[in-house]
N, C-alpha and C positions, 0 to 999 in steps of 0.2 A: 283765539285772539280776535277781539271785536273792537276795532278802532272806531270811535264815534267822531264824526265831524259835525260841527254845529252849523245848521242852516237856519236862517232867520225865520221867525213865524210870520213876518209881514210880507206876504207874497212868497212864492216858491213852495217847496215841500218841507214840512217839519222833519227834522232829522230823525226823530223817534219813529216815524212811519217808515223811513228808508231802512233804519236799523231793524225794525220788527220784520219787514219784508225779507231782508237778507238773512235774519235768524231763521225764518221759516224755510228759506232755501237751504240754509246750512243743515237744518234737521232733515231735509230731503236729500242730503249727501252731495250737494253741489260742491265742486272743488273751490278752494280758496282763491285760485286764479280767476275762475269764473265770477266769484263773488266780488273780487276787486274790480273787474271790468264792469260789472253791473253797477257797483257803487259809483264809479267814475261817470258812467252814463247818467245815472239818476242825479248826481250832484251837478253835472252840466245842465241837465234838464231843469233842476231846481233854480240854478242861477239864471237861466233863460226866463223861467216863469217870474222870478223876482224882478228882473230887469223890465219886464213888460207888465208888472203889477197884476199878475194872474194869481188868484187865490186858489187854495185847494178845492173849495166848493165849486169852482168853475171848471175843474179838470174833467175832460172827456176826450173822445177820439179826435175831435176837431183841434184841440190844443196840441195833442201829440203829433197830429199831421202837420200843423204849422211848425212845430219844432223840427220835424223831419225835413221839411222843405228847406229850412235854413241850413241844413247839413249838405247842401248841394256840392260844396267843394271838398267834403270829407271823403275819405277812401270808401270804396264799395264795401270792404270788410267791416269798417266801423258802422256804416249805415245798416248793414245786415245784422249786426249785433244789437244796435240801438232799438230797432223796431220791435223785436220780440221781447226785449227787456221792458220797454214801456208798456206793451200790451199786457205782459205778465203782471207788472206793477199795478196797472189800472184794474185788472181783474182781482188782484189781492185787495185793493182798496174797496172795491165793490163788495167782495165777499165779507169783508170786515165791517160793512155798512158805514164806511168813512166817506165814500163818494156814492152818490145815487146812480143807479143803473138807468140808462136811457130808455125811455118808453115814449112812444108817440100815442097820443090819445086815439083810441079807436083802431089802432093798427093790429091786424091779425098776426098770428104766429107765422103764417106763410109770408106775409108782406115784410115782417121784421126779418125773417131768415133770408129772404130774397135781397132786401136792402143791404144787410150785413155782408152777404156773400159778394155782391157787386162791389161794395166798399173794399172788401178783401182783395178782389181781383184788381181793382184800380190802384189801391194804395200799397198793398204788400207785394203783389205780383207784377205791378207796373204795366198792366194792359192798357192799350190805347182805347179811346172812346169807340172807335169802329169795332174793335174786338168785343167790347161790352155789348154793342148793339147786335152782334152776331150771337154771342153766348147767352145774353139775357133771356130771350124768349125760350131757349132750350132749357135753361135752369128753371124758369117760371113754369114751363110745362111739366117738368119733373116734380116740382113742389105741388102743383095743382093736382097732379095724378096721384099724389100720396097724401091728400088732405082727408080729414075725417068728416068733411062736409060743413063744419062749423067754423072754418078758418084756422083750425089747429092741424098739426101734422100727426100722422099715425106714428106710433112709437117705433115701428120697424123701418121707417122711411130712410134711415141712413145706414142700413145694413149693407155690407159690401155686395152681397148677392143681389139685393134689390136694385142697387145702383147699376150693377153690371147688366142685369136683365133689362132694365130700362134703356140703357145705352144700346144694347144689341137690338132690341125691338124697334127703336127709333132710327137705327142706321141701316136697316135692311133696304136694299134697292137704291141706296144713296151712293153718290160719288165717293172716291177715296178722299178727296179734299174735305167733303162734308164730314165724313166719318172721322177723319183726323181731328 
């Protein structure tokens, strides 16, 4: 049962992109309840984009972040459902080459990964600026220690054992607060 709602092509999200995304999730065996919740979020996001005259070509993380900010009065549960849905939808649009992936000219893989991880901590995990100032150098140290020398990351950089060993090596002789 695939109910299609019409969303205007002038600003907002075209309905066929929302439907195609939900069909992809349906094939991945998402429940119909989850799909209805995701549709509601995407339709609300589309209306918000249309109201602000934001076109599909302008869609990126900054747009989704602005949408999330306006949800300040929404329940925590609704906000926690919306963020991954929007992230998942944006990834789908990029994978289908409907929306361009963000790239900064001259940005190395390490700088790109570092920037994205700090954005994740700030936007998705809600860390304060001071926490980012504490964690940032530690994260950068990890990325730099696992670079291939040309600004790219080694393929095994995100292996669980590699991360654990890095954490253990850097926490020797440190206070319990630092280790935490």
